[in-house]
N, C-alpha and C positions, 0 to 999 in steps of 0.2 A: 640195385637194392630191391628186394622182393616186397610186394605190398603185404601189409599185415592182414591176417585172417580176422575178419570181424565176427564176433561171437556174442549172441544175446544170452545172458544168464539170468534166469529168474531165481531169486532166493526167497523161499518162504521161511519166515522167521517170526519169533516173538521176543520182545525186548526183555522179558523176565527169564528167558532160557539161557543158562550159562553156556550150553553147548552151541547155541546160535552165535554168540559172540566169538567163541573159539573157532567155529567153522568159518565164520566171516573172515577172520584174520588169516586163517590157514589158506583160504582161497586167494586172498590178497597176496600172500607170500608166494603162492604158486604162480599167480599172474606175473609177478616180478621175475620169476624164474623162466617164464616162457614169453619173452618179449615179442615173439612173432604173432601173438594173439592180442587183438584189441577188443577188450570186453566192454559190453554195454550192460551194466548191472541194474537190475530192478529188484527192489526189496518189497516183498508182498506179504500181506497180513495172514497170520495164523494165530488164533488165540488158544493157548494151552488150557486156560481156565476161563472160558467165556462166562461162567456162572459166578465169578468172583464179584462180591458186592462192591459198590462204589467206593466204600471206605477201605477196602482191602482186607486181607486176613493175615494172621500171624504166620510168618514164614517158617520158623523152626517147628512150631506146633503142627502145622500142616504137613511138612516134610517128614517129621517123625511118625506121624500117623500113617503116612503113605509108605515110607521106606524103613521105619524102625529106627534103631539106635545108631545106624551107620551114617547119619547125615554129616557129621563133622569129618569123617573119613572121606566121604564123597566130595565135600567141599574142598578138602585139602588136596585131593587128587586133581580136581579141575583147576585149582589155583596153580599147582605145579605145572600142569600142561599149558596153562595160560602164560606163565613166565617164560616158557620156551619160545613163545612167539611175541613176547613183549606186552602181554596183557597183565593188568594188576587187579586181581579180584580181592574184594574185602567183604566177604559174605557176612561178617559180624556186624557190618553197618546196615545191611538190608534187613530191617526188622520185620517188614511185611511184604506180602505179595500183593501188588496193586491190580486192579482191573486194567487191562492194557488196550481197551478199544480206543480210547482217546489218543493214546500214544500212536496207534496205528493210523488214526486219522491225521495226526501231525506228520507222520512219515509220508502218507499219501500227498498231503498238501505240499510238503517239502519237495516232492517229486515234480509237482507242477511249477515250482519256482527254481528248479535246478540245484536244490540243496539236499537231495535225498541221502546221498552217501554220508556226508558229514553229520547230518542230523541223526541218522540211524546209529552211527558210531557214538555220537554224543549221548544218546539215550542209553545205550549199553553202559557207557562210562558212568553216567549219572547214577544208574542203579547199582551196578556191580562194584564200581570203584568208590563211589561217594555215598551210596546208601540213600539216595534221594527218592522221594515219593513221586514216581513218574505217572501216577494216576491223578495228580493234582494239576489243575489248569495253570496255576501260576508257575509251578515248577516246569511244566512242559514248555511254556512260553519262554522262560528264562534259558532253558537248555537249548531250545531251537534258536533263540537270539544269539546265544554264545557260539552257535555253529554257523552264524552268518545270516540268518533270516531276520526279517523285521519283527521284533518282539511284539509290537502293537498289532501288526497284521495277524500274527499267530493267536494273540489273545482274542481278537475279534472273530477269527475263524472258529476258535474253540467255543465261543459264546453263541455261535450259530449252529445250524444242523448240517452245514456244508461238509461234504466228504462222507457223510454217514452212509448214504445209499451206495456210493462207489466202493467203499471199504467192505460193506456187506456182500456186494457182488463179487469182489475179489476173494473173499473168504469162501463164498459158495463155490467158486472155481476150484479152490484147493480141496474142498470136500469131494467135488466131482472127479478130481484127479485121484482120489483115494488116499490122499496124504493123511497119515495118522500120527505123525510126529515131525518135529523140526529140530535142526535145520534140514531143508529139503531143496535140492538144487536141480534146476531143469536147464539144460544146455541146448540152445537153438530149438527148443520145443520138441526135442526128440530123444535126448539122452538124459536120464534122471539119476541122481545120486542122493541117497538118504544118509544123514548123519554127518558129524564133524570129522571127516576122514583126515588122515595125516596129509601134510603138504604134498608128499610124494604121490599120493593117490589122486589129488587134484591135478598135479603136473602131468601124470600119465594120461588122464582124460583130455586135458587141454592140448597135449601134443598129438593125441589121436585125432582130435577134431580139427586141428590146424592143418592137417595134410590135405 
């Protein structure tokens, strides 16, 4: 039996990005299809709207101002693509776009505790499936707690400034790499892929790198 090819995959993501959730799931499906690869996934911060106020902004108003009247069509398209890989988007529940810096701090903290993957997934679910305000400390602690973390520890973490410097440094790294949008995937720090590519696209890269 051949040893599995170990592969480090950095995933630059934002939890308010619907394409990031889709790209995450498509990558996971691809990894299931390429069992010869053993992936070490790291979810890294990228804020699509770092200037979002603490209280958040109206999602529909913001997107209509940015994209025009086609927001519902865009949401319906992403929802359809999500269903193909088992994701359940409910954009109608997400009334606002939160500031995601605290969510990124929680994902970073989850990484130090061995819970980064389930917490990242839970935050996407909380926002896109349940319409929760993931800019709120209480909600963030509840979501992380539901994903296996100690809720009280997460609350204490959020009430401190821990992780702030580390997340800022990771964000700076993404800017230095020239990343201008997410999801953005870096395989073994040498092969990069931008966007939520189809499962087949990820499979192709994984097979190429597994040789």
